[in-house]
C-alpha positions in Angstrom: 106.4 88.0 102.9 105.8 91.9 103.7 107.7 94.0 101.1 110.2 96.8 102.5 109.3 99.0 99.4 105.7 98.2 98.7 103.4 99.1 101.4 100.1 97.8 99.9 98.5 96.8 96.7 95.1 96.1 95.2 93.7 95.0 91.9 90.7 95.9 90.0 89.8 92.7 88.0 87.2 94.0 85.9 89.2 97.1 84.8 92.6 95.4 85.0 94.2 98.2 87.2 96.8 97.5 89.8 97.0 100.0 92.3 100.4 100.2 94.6 101.4 102.4 97.5 105.1 102.6 98.1 106.7 102.6 101.5 109.4 105.2 101.2 107.6 108.0 99.1 103.7 107.1 100.2 103.1 107.4 96.5 100.0 105.7 95.0 100.5 104.4 91.4 97.8 102.9 89.2 99.1 100.6 86.4 96.6 100.0 83.4 96.0 96.8 81.6 97.6 94.2 84.0 96.6 91.0 83.0 95.2 88.8 86.1 98.0 86.5 85.8 100.5 89.0 86.4 98.6 90.3 89.4 98.4 86.6 90.6 102.0 86.1 90.3 102.9 89.4 92.1 100.5 88.5 94.8 102.1 85.1 95.3 105.8 86.4 94.9 108.3 86.0 97.8 110.2 89.4 96.9 107.4 91.7 95.8 109.5 94.5 95.0 111.8 92.5 92.8 108.8 91.2 90.9 107.4 94.4 90.7 110.7 95.9 89.2 111.1 92.8 86.7 107.5 92.3 85.5 105.3 95.3 86.1 107.4 98.7 86.4 108.2 99.8 82.7 105.9 97.4 81.2 102.4 98.8 82.0 101.5 102.3 81.5 100.9 104.1 84.8 99.6 107.3 86.5 100.3 108.8 89.9 97.3 109.0 91.8 98.8 111.0 94.9 99.9 110.2 98.3 98.5 107.1 100.5 95.4 107.7 101.5 94.4 104.7 103.7 94.9 103.8 107.3 96.5 100.8 108.3 
């Protein structure tokens, strides 16, 4: 199901970095040391925003990368 808060996400399995782009702000964050099973559960979650808030936000070190820089 499409998320109303998360525009796009991607995962670098080798470096365990989850990238998330947000709808409202257009900001892009990278979350470090995210285990593959967390990404898999996030990817399959019906409510991605809820899963993100409960299992990723405030659980992993993160950094602001910048505004969205991709084309739909």
